[in-house]
gemmi code that builds the backbone of each chain (N, CA, C; Angstrom):
import gemmi

chains = {
    "A": [
        ("MET", (-11.941, 20.425, 50.872), (-11.451, 20.391, 49.469), (-12.396, 21.162, 48.554)),
        ("ALA", (-11.820, 21.813, 47.560), (-12.621, 22.563, 46.593), (-13.316, 21.620, 45.632)),
        ("HIS", (-14.558, 21.980, 45.301), (-15.326, 21.139, 44.377), (-15.940, 22.000, 43.294)),
        ("PRO", (-16.235, 21.437, 42.146), (-16.937, 22.201, 41.111), (-18.325, 22.568, 41.592)),
        ("LYS", (-18.739, 23.829, 41.311), (-20.058, 24.273, 41.770), (-21.147, 23.735, 40.857)),
        ("ARG", (-20.817, 23.645, 39.552), (-21.810, 23.245, 38.550), (-21.288, 22.070, 37.739)),
        ("LYS", (-22.238, 21.288, 37.318), (-21.898, 20.232, 36.348), (-21.539, 20.909, 35.025)),
        ("ILE", (-20.477, 20.435, 34.380), (-20.111, 20.979, 33.059), (-21.181, 20.562, 32.053)),
        ("SER", (-21.767, 21.566, 31.387), (-22.845, 21.246, 30.443), (-22.283, 20.523, 29.228)),
        ("LYS", (-23.175, 19.827, 28.522), (-22.749, 19.113, 27.314), (-22.094, 20.080, 26.341)),
        ("SER", (-22.688, 21.272, 26.269), (-22.186, 22.269, 25.330), (-20.745, 22.663, 25.657)),
        ("ARG", (-20.508, 22.959, 26.945), (-19.151, 23.380, 27.345), (-18.156, 22.241, 27.152)),
        ("ARG", (-18.589, 21.062, 27.537), (-17.727, 19.879, 27.396), (-17.345, 19.683, 25.932)),
        ("ASP", (-18.356, 19.764, 25.064), (-18.098, 19.510, 23.652), (-17.282, 20.636, 23.024)),
        ("LYS", (-17.500, 21.873, 23.524), (-16.702, 22.982, 23.005), (-15.227, 22.768, 23.331)),
        ("ARG", (-14.994, 22.266, 24.547), (-13.612, 21.995, 24.946), (-12.994, 20.953, 24.014)),
        ("ARG", (-13.833, 20.001, 23.642), (-13.306, 18.880, 22.860), (-13.150, 19.184, 21.372)),
        ("THR", (-13.545, 20.401, 20.943), (-13.375, 20.703, 19.513), (-11.905, 20.720, 19.125)),
        ("HIS", (-11.029, 20.861, 20.105), (-9.593, 20.906, 19.781), (-8.953, 19.530, 19.770)),
        ("TYR", (-9.730, 18.500, 20.135), (-9.177, 17.141, 20.078), (-9.309, 16.650, 18.648)),
        ("LYS", (-8.231, 16.621, 17.936), (-8.309, 16.218, 16.533), (-7.238, 15.179, 16.225)),
        ("ALA", (-7.552, 14.329, 15.302), (-6.551, 13.377, 14.815), (-5.752, 14.045, 13.707)),
        ("ALA", (-4.433, 13.949, 13.812), (-3.583, 14.552, 12.787), (-3.431, 13.585, 11.620)),
        ("ALA", (-3.494, 14.108, 10.422), (-3.298, 13.256, 9.246), (-1.830, 12.875, 9.140)),
        ("PRO", (-1.521, 11.608, 8.822), (-0.115, 11.216, 8.680), (0.508, 11.914, 7.478)),
        ("SER", (1.760, 12.321, 7.629), (2.441, 13.014, 6.528), (2.988, 11.984, 5.541)),
        ("LEU", (2.220, 11.739, 4.518), (2.592, 10.716, 3.544), (3.364, 11.347, 2.384)),
        ("ALA", (4.209, 10.540, 1.784), (4.942, 10.962, 0.601), (4.929, 9.808, -0.389)),
        ("THR", (5.167, 10.094, -1.644), (5.212, 8.993, -2.607), (6.583, 8.336, -2.562)),
        ("CYS", (6.569, 7.006, -2.652), (7.821, 6.247, -2.663), (8.546, 6.533, -3.972)),
        ("SER", (9.848, 6.814, -3.872), (10.601, 7.143, -5.084), (10.851, 5.910, -5.941)),
        ("ASN", (10.637, 4.720, -5.351), (10.898, 3.483, -6.103), (9.646, 2.950, -6.779)),
        ("CYS", (8.529, 2.874, -6.019), (7.337, 2.239, -6.580), (6.170, 3.205, -6.741)),
        ("GLY", (6.276, 4.435, -6.213), (5.217, 5.419, -6.409), (4.036, 5.256, -5.473)),
        ("GLU", (4.124, 4.272, -4.566), (3.051, 4.056, -3.589), (3.177, 5.105, -2.481)),
        ("MET", (2.076, 5.365, -1.745), (2.162, 6.287, -0.622), (2.897, 5.625, 0.531)),
        ("LYS", (3.766, 6.375, 1.189), (4.489, 5.823, 2.337), (4.766, 6.913, 3.353)),
        ("LEU", (5.038, 6.494, 4.603), (5.402, 7.453, 5.640), (6.828, 7.930, 5.384)),
        ("SER", (7.072, 9.221, 5.620), (8.413, 9.734, 5.382), (9.372, 9.235, 6.459)),
        ("HIS", (10.628, 9.123, 6.111), (11.711, 8.644, 6.991), (11.543, 7.178, 7.364)),
        ("ARG", (10.730, 6.443, 6.610), (10.564, 5.015, 6.872), (10.666, 4.267, 5.554)),
        ("ALA", (11.084, 2.999, 5.653), (11.156, 2.177, 4.450), (9.750, 1.972, 3.905)),
        ("CYS", (9.641, 1.902, 2.594), (8.331, 1.737, 1.964), (7.785, 0.342, 2.265)),
        ("PRO", (6.591, 0.236, 2.867), (6.058, -1.085, 3.204), (5.676, -1.893, 1.962)),
        ("ASN", (5.513, -1.216, 0.834), (5.103, -1.910, -0.384), (6.274, -2.566, -1.104)),
        ("CYS", (7.388, -1.836, -1.249), (8.510, -2.394, -2.015), (9.744, -2.640, -1.152)),
        ("GLY", (9.757, -2.141, 0.089), (10.897, -2.399, 0.975), (12.107, -1.537, 0.690)),
        ("TYR", (11.921, -0.453, -0.028), (13.055, 0.412, -0.372), (13.133, 1.608, 0.567)),
        ("TYR", (14.361, 2.024, 0.855), (14.568, 3.282, 1.575), (15.828, 3.931, 1.030)),
        ("ALA", (15.711, 5.177, 0.607), (16.844, 5.938, 0.076), (17.545, 5.176, -1.045)),
        ("GLY", (16.759, 4.601, -1.950), (17.330, 3.933, -3.116), (17.915, 2.567, -2.850)),
        ("LYS", (17.767, 2.081, -1.605), (18.322, 0.757, -1.281), (17.194, -0.177, -0.861)),
        ("SER", (17.296, -1.425, -1.267), (16.318, -2.418, -0.837), (16.644, -2.853, 0.577)),
        ("MET", (15.722, -2.628, 1.516), (15.979, -2.984, 2.904), (15.412, -4.353, 3.228)),
        ("PHE", (14.285, -4.691, 2.635), (13.705, -6.015, 2.843), (12.829, -6.341, 1.648)),
        ("VAL", (12.540, -7.622, 1.492), (11.685, -8.043, 0.388), (10.289, -8.269, 0.934)),
        ("PRO", (9.286, -7.556, 0.433), (7.929, -7.762, 0.931), (7.446, -9.185, 0.719)),
        ("GLU", (6.574, -9.627, 1.594), (6.209, -11.052, 1.634), (5.507, -11.529, 0.366)),
        ("SER", (4.558, -10.735, -0.112), (3.776, -11.208, -1.267), (4.579, -11.125, -2.561)),
    ],
    "B": [
        ("MET", (17.252, 16.737, 36.340), (17.896, 17.022, 35.052), (18.539, 15.756, 34.509)),
        ("ARG", (18.460, 15.631, 33.164), (19.070, 14.433, 32.597), (20.288, 14.821, 31.747)),
        ("HIS", (21.004, 15.827, 32.228), (22.172, 16.259, 31.478), (23.182, 15.133, 31.324)),
        ("ARG", (23.595, 14.924, 30.094), (24.661, 13.969, 29.747), (24.371, 12.531, 30.190)),
        ("VAL", (23.100, 12.228, 30.367), (22.744, 10.842, 30.680), (22.612, 10.105, 29.365)),
        ("LYS", (23.430, 9.122, 29.189), (23.500, 8.422, 27.905), (22.676, 7.147, 27.930)),
        ("GLY", (22.177, 6.773, 26.786), (21.582, 5.456, 26.624), (20.158, 5.336, 27.087)),
        ("ARG", (19.563, 4.175, 26.781), (18.181, 3.888, 27.171), (18.201, 2.703, 28.122)),
        ("LYS", (17.204, 2.668, 29.011), (17.149, 1.554, 29.955), (16.382, 0.373, 29.373)),
        ("LEU", (15.566, 0.647, 28.376), (14.781, -0.399, 27.701), (13.869, -1.152, 28.666)),
        ("GLY", (13.529, -0.530, 29.784), (12.618, -1.154, 30.738), (13.162, -2.423, 31.344)),
        ("ARG", (14.470, -2.501, 31.496), (15.091, -3.724, 31.997), (16.049, -3.393, 33.126)),
        ("THR", (16.356, -4.406, 33.918), (17.405, -4.230, 34.920), (18.755, -4.271, 34.220)),
        ("ALA", (19.810, -3.855, 34.921), (21.128, -3.743, 34.292), (21.564, -5.073, 33.679)),
        ("SER", (21.363, -6.167, 34.419), (21.823, -7.459, 33.918), (20.990, -7.914, 32.719)),
        ("HIS", (19.683, -7.690, 32.819), (18.792, -8.053, 31.720), (19.135, -7.254, 30.476)),
        ("ARG", (19.445, -5.977, 30.705), (19.785, -5.090, 29.582), (21.064, -5.553, 28.899)),
        ("SER", (22.068, -5.854, 29.698), (23.334, -6.254, 29.082), (23.167, -7.576, 28.341)),
        ("ALA", (22.339, -8.468, 28.898), (22.081, -9.741, 28.208), (21.383, -9.497, 26.884)),
        ("THR", (20.394, -8.583, 26.898), (19.659, -8.259, 25.668), (20.598, -7.711, 24.601)),
        ("LEU", (21.454, -6.769, 25.014), (22.337, -6.128, 24.038), (23.344, -7.126, 23.482)),
        ("ARG", (23.829, -8.014, 24.346), (24.771, -9.031, 23.864), (24.099, -9.941, 22.859)),
        ("ALA", (22.868, -10.346, 23.180), (22.136, -11.228, 22.272), (21.878, -10.541, 20.939)),
        ("LEU", (21.463, -9.261, 21.024), (21.183, -8.515, 19.790), (22.449, -8.356, 18.954)),
        ("ALA", (23.560, -8.040, 19.644), (24.833, -7.850, 18.939), (25.261, -9.151, 18.266)),
        ("THR", (25.121, -10.262, 19.004), (25.513, -11.555, 18.453), (24.682, -11.883, 17.220)),
        ("SER", (23.357, -11.678, 17.325), (22.537, -12.012, 16.152), (22.804, -11.068, 14.993)),
        ("LEU", (23.129, -9.815, 15.290), (23.434, -8.886, 14.199), (24.682, -9.348, 13.443)),
        ("LEU", (25.710, -9.751, 14.195), (26.954, -10.194, 13.551), (26.751, -11.523, 12.837)),
        ("LYS", (25.808, -12.315, 13.338), (25.554, -13.630, 12.751), (24.745, -13.502, 11.465)),
        ("HIS", (23.659, -12.728, 11.537), (22.733, -12.664, 10.398), (22.930, -11.420, 9.530)),
        ("LYS", (23.753, -10.469, 9.979), (24.083, -9.222, 9.257), (22.921, -8.233, 9.182)),
        ("LYS", (21.716, -8.708, 9.437), (20.558, -7.809, 9.331), (19.486, -8.347, 10.258)),
        ("ILE", (19.035, -7.532, 11.221), (17.981, -7.990, 12.119), (16.890, -6.936, 12.224)),
        ("LYS", (15.709, -7.418, 12.531), (14.560, -6.531, 12.671), (14.201, -6.454, 14.143)),
        ("THR", (14.110, -5.256, 14.691), (13.806, -5.080, 16.112), (13.141, -3.718, 16.294)),
        ("THR", (12.921, -3.320, 17.536), (12.329, -1.993, 17.744), (13.388, -0.920, 17.528)),
        ("VAL", (12.921, 0.288, 17.264), (13.853, 1.378, 16.974), (14.789, 1.620, 18.151)),
        ("ALA", (14.228, 1.622, 19.383), (15.042, 1.889, 20.568), (16.143, 0.850, 20.712)),
        ("LYS", (15.762, -0.429, 20.542), (16.754, -1.495, 20.685), (17.775, -1.439, 19.562)),
        ("ALA", (17.318, -1.097, 18.360), (18.248, -0.997, 17.227), (19.290, 0.071, 17.495)),
        ("LYS", (18.852, 1.210, 18.015), (19.780, 2.309, 18.261), (20.743, 1.975, 19.390)),
        ("GLU", (20.241, 1.269, 20.391), (21.121, 0.849, 21.488), (22.128, -0.181, 20.990)),
        ("THR", (21.649, -1.099, 20.152), (22.546, -2.109, 19.605), (23.659, -1.456, 18.797)),
        ("ARG", (23.289, -0.424, 18.041), (24.265, 0.293, 17.231), (25.408, 0.797, 18.097)),
        ("SER", (25.048, 1.462, 19.196), (26.114, 2.029, 20.030), (26.791, 0.971, 20.888)),
        ("PHE", (26.283, -0.258, 20.847), (26.936, -1.355, 21.571), (27.898, -2.100, 20.650)),
        ("VAL", (27.476, -2.351, 19.409), (28.280, -3.165, 18.486), (29.436, -2.385, 17.883)),
        ("GLU", (29.193, -1.135, 17.530), (30.201, -0.405, 16.761), (31.545, -0.297, 17.481)),
        ("PRO", (31.571, 0.014, 18.783), (32.856, 0.008, 19.481), (33.509, -1.365, 19.484)),
        ("LEU", (32.676, -2.417, 19.540), (33.233, -3.767, 19.522), (33.899, -4.048, 18.184)),
        ("ILE", (33.240, -3.627, 17.098), (33.813, -3.859, 15.770), (35.117, -3.080, 15.616)),
        ("THR", (35.104, -1.835, 16.100), (36.330, -1.028, 16.046), (37.457, -1.723, 16.805)),
        ("LYS", (37.105, -2.252, 17.962), (38.099, -2.963, 18.774), (38.630, -4.176, 18.012)),
        ("ALA", (37.721, -4.857, 17.320), (38.110, -6.088, 16.637), (38.982, -5.828, 15.420)),
        ("LYS", (39.060, -4.578, 14.984), (39.900, -4.263, 13.821), (41.364, -4.601, 14.094)),
        ("ALA", (41.793, -4.365, 15.354), (43.141, -4.789, 15.736), (43.074, -6.280, 16.035)),
        ("ASP", (43.598, -7.076, 15.132), (43.440, -8.529, 15.260), (44.485, -9.088, 16.219)),
        ("THR", (44.335, -8.765, 17.492), (45.273, -9.247, 18.502), (44.535, -10.156, 19.475)),
        ("LEU", (45.323, -10.886, 20.237), (44.724, -11.781, 21.245), (43.947, -10.967, 22.273)),
        ("HIS", (44.512, -9.806, 22.603), (43.850, -8.945, 23.583), (42.484, -8.505, 23.079)),
        ("ALA", (42.461, -8.051, 21.799), (41.203, -7.593, 21.208), (40.195, -8.732, 21.175)),
        ("ARG", (40.682, -9.921, 20.798), (39.805, -11.083, 20.694), (39.195, -11.422, 22.054)),
        ("ARG", (40.026, -11.360, 23.083), (39.513, -11.681, 24.427), (38.552, -10.608, 24.925)),
        ("PHE", (38.866, -9.359, 24.565), (37.974, -8.271, 24.982), (36.597, -8.438, 24.352)),
        ("VAL", (36.580, -8.700, 23.053), (35.298, -8.821, 22.345), (34.542, -10.066, 22.831)),
        ("SER", (35.304, -11.114, 23.170), (34.653, -12.355, 23.613), (33.961, -12.189, 24.961)),
        ("GLN", (34.245, -11.077, 25.658), (33.479, -10.780, 26.876), (32.013, -10.575, 26.554)),
        ("PHE", (31.773, -10.039, 25.348), (30.409, -9.649, 24.996), (29.780, -10.584, 23.974)),
        ("ILE", (30.598, -11.094, 23.060), (30.092, -12.021, 22.041), (30.458, -13.425, 22.491)),
        ("LYS", (29.462, -14.124, 23.046), (29.759, -15.419, 23.661), (29.770, -16.562, 22.648)),
        ("ASP", (29.176, -16.322, 21.496), (29.127, -17.369, 20.477), (30.486, -17.436, 19.760)),
        ("LYS", (31.183, -18.573, 19.886), (32.543, -18.670, 19.352), (32.575, -18.605, 17.831)),
        ("GLU", (31.560, -19.198, 17.206), (31.498, -19.175, 15.741), (31.371, -17.738, 15.237)),
        ("VAL", (30.491, -17.000, 15.910), (30.266, -15.601, 15.514), (31.546, -14.794, 15.725)),
        ("LEU", (32.238, -15.073, 16.830), (33.490, -14.368, 17.128), (34.515, -14.617, 16.023)),
        ("LYS", (34.621, -15.884, 15.616), (35.552, -16.232, 14.529), (35.184, -15.488, 13.259)),
        ("GLU", (33.883, -15.500, 12.964), (33.432, -14.854, 11.730), (33.715, -13.362, 11.764)),
        ("LEU", (33.518, -12.762, 12.933), (33.774, -11.326, 13.074), (35.215, -11.002, 12.710)),
        ("PHE", (36.157, -11.772, 13.259), (37.575, -11.467, 13.039), (38.041, -11.876, 11.646)),
        ("SER", (37.500, -12.977, 11.123), (38.038, -13.488, 9.865), (37.289, -12.974, 8.636)),
        ("GLU", (36.000, -12.679, 8.766), (35.233, -12.298, 7.572), (34.715, -10.865, 7.603)),
        ("ILE", (34.126, -10.489, 8.739), (33.497, -9.167, 8.781), (34.546, -8.056, 8.762)),
        ("ILE", (35.605, -8.226, 9.572), (36.624, -7.172, 9.670), (37.314, -6.910, 8.328)),
        ("PRO", (37.756, -7.960, 7.585), (38.339, -7.680, 6.264), (37.375, -6.969, 5.327)),
        ("LYS", (36.095, -7.301, 5.428), (35.114, -6.687, 4.540), (34.895, -5.211, 4.888)),
        ("ILE", (34.931, -4.921, 6.183), (34.717, -3.548, 6.627), (35.877, -2.651, 6.198)),
        ("GLY", (37.111, -3.203, 6.210), (38.272, -2.476, 5.707), (38.578, -1.209, 6.479)),
        ("ASP", (38.703, -0.114, 5.745), (39.159, 1.132, 6.362), (38.012, 2.033, 6.785)),
        ("ARG", (36.815, 1.509, 6.821), (35.664, 2.339, 7.193), (35.867, 2.910, 8.605)),
        ("PRO", (35.867, 4.237, 8.735), (36.132, 4.828, 10.056), (34.867, 4.908, 10.914)),
        ("GLY", (34.362, 3.792, 11.350), (33.123, 3.786, 12.131), (31.915, 3.801, 11.205)),
        ("GLY", (30.735, 3.809, 11.807), (29.522, 3.797, 10.991), (29.368, 2.487, 10.245)),
        ("TYR", (29.510, 1.386, 10.968), (29.446, 0.074, 10.323), (28.012, -0.407, 10.162)),
        ("THR", (27.100, 0.220, 10.884), (25.719, -0.259, 10.846), (24.790, 0.810, 10.297)),
        ("ARG", (23.618, 0.343, 9.875), (22.611, 1.258, 9.337), (21.278, 0.892, 9.989)),
        ("VAL", (20.571, 1.892, 10.507), (19.244, 1.663, 11.098), (18.214, 2.327, 10.196)),
        ("VAL", (17.278, 1.545, 9.709), (16.213, 2.093, 8.859), (14.875, 1.780, 9.507)),
        ("LYS", (14.067, 2.825, 9.694), (12.773, 2.636, 10.355), (11.786, 1.984, 9.401)),
        ("LEU", (10.868, 1.212, 9.974), (9.930, 0.450, 9.157), (8.477, 0.863, 9.369)),
        ("GLY", (8.174, 1.562, 10.456), (6.781, 1.811, 10.797), (6.420, 1.020, 12.039)),
        ("THR", (5.118, 0.905, 12.308), (4.723, 0.312, 13.586), (4.373, -1.162, 13.456)),
        ("ARG", (4.573, -1.900, 14.576), (4.251, -3.317, 14.651), (2.740, -3.462, 14.844)),
        ("VAL", (2.186, -4.574, 14.400), (0.736, -4.742, 14.459), (0.239, -4.880, 15.903)),
        ("GLY", (0.881, -5.735, 16.686), (0.360, -6.069, 17.995), (0.319, -4.933, 18.995)),
        ("ASP", (1.446, -4.207, 19.122), (1.535, -3.180, 20.158), (1.930, -1.819, 19.601)),
        ("ALA", (1.897, -1.676, 18.283), (2.228, -0.407, 17.629), (3.606, 0.111, 18.012)),
        ("ALA", (4.538, -0.804, 18.277), (5.910, -0.392, 18.581), (6.609, -0.004, 17.281)),
        ("ASP", (7.422, 1.051, 17.345), (8.185, 1.478, 16.174), (9.250, 0.444, 15.856)),
        ("MET", (9.186, -0.097, 14.649), (10.137, -1.134, 14.284), (11.226, -0.564, 13.370)),
        ("ALA", (12.345, -1.270, 13.332), (13.443, -0.846, 12.468), (14.250, -2.062, 12.052)),
        ("ILE", (15.025, -1.875, 10.993), (15.995, -2.894, 10.584), (17.369, -2.329, 10.886)),
        ("ILE", (18.212, -3.119, 11.539), (19.614, -2.718, 11.713), (20.452, -3.721, 10.939)),
        ("GLU", (21.388, -3.202, 10.145), (22.191, -4.090, 9.310), (23.624, -3.588, 9.263)),
        ("LEU", (24.526, -4.507, 8.929), (25.913, -4.121, 8.697), (25.981, -3.502, 7.305)),
        ("VAL", (26.543, -2.299, 7.230), (26.488, -1.524, 5.992), (27.096, -2.279, 4.812)),
        ("ASP", (28.231, -2.944, 5.053), (28.934, -3.591, 3.945), (28.256, -4.862, 3.465)),
        ("TYR", (27.219, -5.273, 4.153), (26.538, -6.500, 3.751), (25.227, -6.206, 3.036)),
        ("ASN", (25.048, -4.986, 2.553), (23.830, -4.672, 1.801), (23.872, -5.287, 0.399)),
        ("VAL", (25.008, -5.968, 0.091), (25.141, -6.678, -1.187), (24.020, -7.698, -1.324)),
        ("ILE", (23.659, -8.306, -0.216), (22.583, -9.305, -0.213), (21.301, -8.659, -0.709)),
        ("ALA", (21.083, -7.434, -0.281), (19.876, -6.729, -0.695), (19.888, -6.492, -2.199)),
        ("GLU", (21.069, -6.218, -2.737), (21.164, -5.988, -4.180), (20.751, -7.232, -4.957)),
        ("LYS", (21.133, -8.397, -4.420), (20.716, -9.645, -5.060), (19.208, -9.768, -5.031)),
        ("LYS", (18.661, -9.413, -3.870), (17.215, -9.560, -3.692), (16.432, -8.608, -4.586)),
        ("GLU", (17.092, -7.539, -5.033), (16.400, -6.537, -5.847), (15.689, -7.167, -7.036)),
        ("LYS", (16.378, -8.095, -7.696), (15.784, -8.757, -8.852), (14.476, -9.428, -8.463)),
        ("LYS", (14.518, -10.097, -7.300), (13.318, -10.780, -6.818), (12.171, -9.796, -6.617)),
        ("THR", (12.487, -8.637, -6.033), (11.422, -7.661, -5.752), (10.772, -7.201, -7.042)),
        ("THR", (11.588, -6.959, -8.069), (11.010, -6.490, -9.329), (10.085, -7.559, -9.906)),
        ("ALA", (10.502, -8.821, -9.777), (9.664, -9.916, -10.264), (8.339, -9.931, -9.511)),
        ("GLY", (8.440, -9.740, -8.205), (7.242, -9.729, -7.378), (6.287, -8.628, -7.778)),
        ("LYS", (6.870, -7.480, -8.139), (6.055, -6.331, -8.499), (5.188, -6.627, -9.722)),
        ("THR", (5.819, -7.221, -10.725), (5.064, -7.499, -11.949), (3.923, -8.463, -11.642)),
        ("ARG", (4.216, -9.435, -10.772), (3.193, -10.396, -10.406), (2.019, -9.685, -9.725)),
        ("LYS", (2.385, -8.755, -8.839), (1.355, -8.031, -8.095), (0.409, -7.308, -9.038)),
        ("THR", (1.003, -6.599, -10.002), (0.168, -5.801, -10.906), (-0.795, -6.692, -11.675)),
        ("THR", (-0.285, -7.837, -12.113), (-1.165, -8.739, -12.859), (-2.278, -9.248, -11.956)),
        ("LYS", (-1.896, -9.580, -10.724), (-2.887, -10.069, -9.766), (-3.972, -9.027, -9.546)),
        ("ALA", (-3.519, -7.775, -9.383), (-4.460, -6.690, -9.130), (-5.431, -6.567, -10.299)),
        ("ALA", (-4.897, -6.729, -11.516), (-5.730, -6.626, -12.708), (-6.775, -7.748, -12.726)),
        ("ASP", (-6.316, -8.951, -12.291), (-7.240, -10.085, -12.259), (-8.330, -9.875, -11.221)),
        ("LYS", (-7.915, -9.334, -10.117), (-8.846, -9.201, -8.990), (-9.931, -8.159, -9.242)),
        ("LYS", (-9.667, -7.260, -10.146), (-10.479, -6.064, -10.313), (-12.000, -6.306, -10.259)),
        ("PRO", (-12.507, -7.225, -11.052), (-13.954, -7.423, -11.001), (-14.434, -7.970, -9.656)),
        ("VAL", (-13.597, -8.760, -9.006), (-14.001, -9.399, -7.757), (-14.091, -8.381, -6.629)),
        ("VAL", (-13.139, -7.461, -6.589), (-13.000, -6.566, -5.450), (-13.991, -5.413, -5.498)),
        ("GLU", (-14.643, -5.260, -6.630), (-15.479, -4.076, -6.841), (-16.474, -3.813, -5.712)),
        ("ASP", (-17.005, -4.874, -5.135), (-18.013, -4.692, -4.100), (-17.425, -4.505, -2.704)),
        ("ALA", (-16.107, -4.560, -2.605), (-15.469, -4.449, -1.293), (-15.729, -3.084, -0.664)),
        ("GLU", (-15.639, -3.042, 0.654), (-15.913, -1.802, 1.362), (-14.775, -0.818, 1.210)),
        ("VAL", (-15.123, 0.456, 1.378), (-14.155, 1.527, 1.137), (-13.109, 1.576, 2.244)),
        ("ILE", (-13.469, 1.038, 3.412), (-12.574, 1.072, 4.570), (-11.277, 0.324, 4.262)),
        ("GLU", (-11.383, -0.669, 3.449), (-10.221, -1.503, 3.133), (-9.145, -0.752, 2.372)),
        ("GLU", (-9.540, 0.339, 1.764), (-8.597, 1.178, 1.031), (-7.365, 1.497, 1.847)),
        ("VAL", (-7.604, 1.889, 3.074), (-6.509, 2.360, 3.915), (-5.626, 1.187, 4.327)),
        ("VAL", (-6.245, 0.034, 4.547), (-5.523, -1.099, 5.101), (-4.605, -1.735, 4.066)),
        ("GLU", (-5.149, -2.009, 2.901), (-4.359, -2.751, 1.920), (-4.044, -1.917, 0.684)),
        ("PRO", (-2.741, -1.678, 0.465), (-2.327, -0.873, -0.673), (-2.673, -1.510, -2.020)),
        ("LYS", (-2.734, -2.854, -2.052), (-3.018, -3.530, -3.319), (-4.431, -3.201, -3.775)),
        ("LYS", (-5.346, -3.343, -2.818), (-6.740, -3.117, -3.168), (-6.986, -1.654, -3.491)),
        ("GLU", (-6.183, -0.801, -2.855), (-6.355, 0.631, -3.039), (-6.311, 0.995, -4.519)),
        ("LYS", (-5.389, 0.365, -5.220), (-5.237, 0.645, -6.640), (-6.546, 0.383, -7.377)),
        ("THR", (-7.059, -0.822, -7.146), (-8.267, -1.203, -7.864), (-9.430, -0.306, -7.462)),
        ("GLU", (-9.469, -0.017, -6.173), (-10.527, 0.848, -5.668), (-10.468, 2.207, -6.352)),
        ("ALA", (-9.241, 2.712, -6.459), (-9.040, 4.018, -7.056), (-9.566, 4.013, -8.490)),
        ("LYS", (-9.262, 2.949, -9.204), (-9.735, 2.826, -10.576), (-11.245, 2.859, -10.616)),
        ("LYS", (-11.813, 2.103, -9.705), (-13.263, 1.962, -9.642), (-13.899, 3.329, -9.372)),
        ("GLU", (-13.282, 4.026, -8.409), (-13.822, 5.331, -8.036), (-13.670, 6.336, -9.158)),
        ("LYS", (-12.615, 6.185, -9.916), (-12.360, 7.053, -11.047), (-13.543, 6.967, -12.016)),
        ("LYS", (-13.995, 5.743, -12.207), (-15.111, 5.516, -13.126), (-16.387, 6.173, -12.592)),
        ("SER", (-16.617, 5.944, -11.316), (-17.884, 6.426, -10.756), (-17.658, 7.421, -9.632)),
        ("THR", (-16.998, 8.513, -9.977), (-16.719, 9.527, -8.955), (-17.979, 10.284, -8.602)),
        ("ALA", (-18.775, 10.575, -9.624), (-19.985, 11.358, -9.401), (-21.058, 10.528, -8.697)),
        ("ALA", (-21.049, 9.249, -8.951), (-22.088, 8.375, -8.429), (-22.054, 8.293, -6.909)),
        ("LYS", (-20.865, 8.059, -6.399), (-20.763, 7.869, -4.953), (-20.140, 9.105, -4.328)),
        ("GLY", (-20.874, 9.750, -3.439), (-20.338, 10.921, -2.757), (-19.542, 10.493, -1.534)),
        ("SER", (-18.345, 10.012, -1.742), (-17.522, 9.564, -0.620), (-16.898, 10.761, 0.082)),
        ("ALA", (-16.357, 10.501, 1.245), (-15.804, 11.580, 2.074), (-14.625, 12.247, 1.385)),
        ("LYS", (-14.343, 13.472, 1.808), (-13.310, 14.275, 1.156), (-11.951, 13.591, 1.196)),
        ("THR", (-11.625, 13.083, 2.371), (-10.301, 12.495, 2.547), (-10.104, 11.329, 1.592)),
        ("LYS", (-11.126, 10.518, 1.472), (-11.031, 9.357, 0.594), (-10.822, 9.793, -0.838)),
        ("LYS", (-11.533, 10.847, -1.212), (-11.401, 11.345, -2.573), (-9.986, 11.782, -2.854)),
        ("THR", (-9.426, 12.531, -1.928), (-8.067, 13.012, -2.144), (-7.105, 11.846, -2.267)),
        ("GLU", (-7.335, 10.856, -1.419), (-6.456, 9.672, -1.455), (-6.493, 9.016, -2.811)),
        ("SER", (-7.718, 8.835, -3.303), (-7.874, 8.144, -4.574), (-7.228, 8.954, -5.686)),
        ("SER", (-7.387, 10.270, -5.635), (-6.818, 11.101, -6.686), (-5.298, 11.006, -6.673)),
        ("LYS", (-4.738, 10.953, -5.443), (-3.284, 10.824, -5.319), (-2.793, 9.540, -5.958)),
        ("SER", (-3.508, 8.458, -5.607), (-3.059, 7.164, -6.128), (-3.215, 7.105, -7.641)),
        ("THR", (-4.254, 7.741, -8.174), (-4.400, 7.751, -9.623), (-3.255, 8.518, -10.248)),
        ("LYS", (-2.873, 9.609, -9.591), (-1.720, 10.377, -10.082), (-0.501, 9.500, -10.195)),
        ("SER", (-0.242, 8.770, -9.089), (0.933, 7.906, -9.075), (0.841, 6.879, -10.190)),
        ("LYS", (-0.355, 6.407, -10.453), (-0.555, 5.441, -11.532), (-0.189, 6.056, -12.868)),
        ("LYS", (-0.652, 7.288, -13.052), (-0.352, 7.973, -14.300), (1.154, 8.103, -14.473)),
        ("ASP", (1.830, 8.435, -13.373), (3.288, 8.572, -13.414), (3.937, 7.293, -13.879)),
        ("LYS", (3.414, 6.195, -13.338), (3.954, 4.873, -13.713), (3.800, 4.658, -15.215)),
        ("GLU", (2.602, 4.915, -15.686), (2.317, 4.677, -17.101), (3.136, 5.608, -17.984)),
    ],
}
model = gemmi.Model(1)
for chain_id, residues in chains.items():
    chain = gemmi.Chain(chain_id)
    for i, (resn, *xyz) in enumerate(residues, 1):
        res = gemmi.Residue()
        res.name, res.seqid = resn, gemmi.SeqId(i, " ")
        for name, pos in zip(("N", "CA", "C"), xyz):
            atom = gemmi.Atom()
            atom.name, atom.element = name, gemmi.Element(name[0])
            atom.pos, atom.b_iso = gemmi.Position(*pos), 0.0
            res.add_atom(atom)
        chain.add_residue(res)
    model.add_chain(chain)
structure = gemmi.Structure()
structure.add_model(model)
structure.setup_entities()
């Protein structure tokens, strides 16, 4: 079986990992309450989606 | 190739799956609005809607056909006597699936599935939500001095505290050199506040 000839150096390993990034969530302002919310989802703050109340928040 | 393969297996055997869908359909017709995962909500949609269409013809045959899947007799009665008249001439599309975001425990995508014509209940609740909102704002105003020492990490977790935090940061933006992302967040929320005012 083929094996690696050299241990991957820290530098090479870390260079490879420079492309591992966390993507920022695409947030939008809620049209009902103005809070930040994920797009295509009901607003967790006011429970509205597309001008309709989907649920009443607990607090 | 998965050409023309319809539906989801939901990680269940055929019998378990059919039992799940029947249960979901029954509770949807019973409560008019249920909260479940997105996958199950979408499967329920394509399970219930043909049943409702079938039930539009109020015949013994239709009733017996639907009763194959809806085992709860009370729910069956309600479907034929109350839900069908309310649905009227709607040509399909009796349900609505709205995504909610992820569940805390396993980060599963959650959704609400509801009967479209029963969103009247939500309209009633609207008044309650507005009342809740005013209460929240007052609470936030009261909390302001208390929360001042809270950690910045909490900003992301709780939207209520975020407001107060944003205010606080507005006052002392130069004092604390917080990370770029946090700054942008706070500026956004202040913007939204300005819009409100």
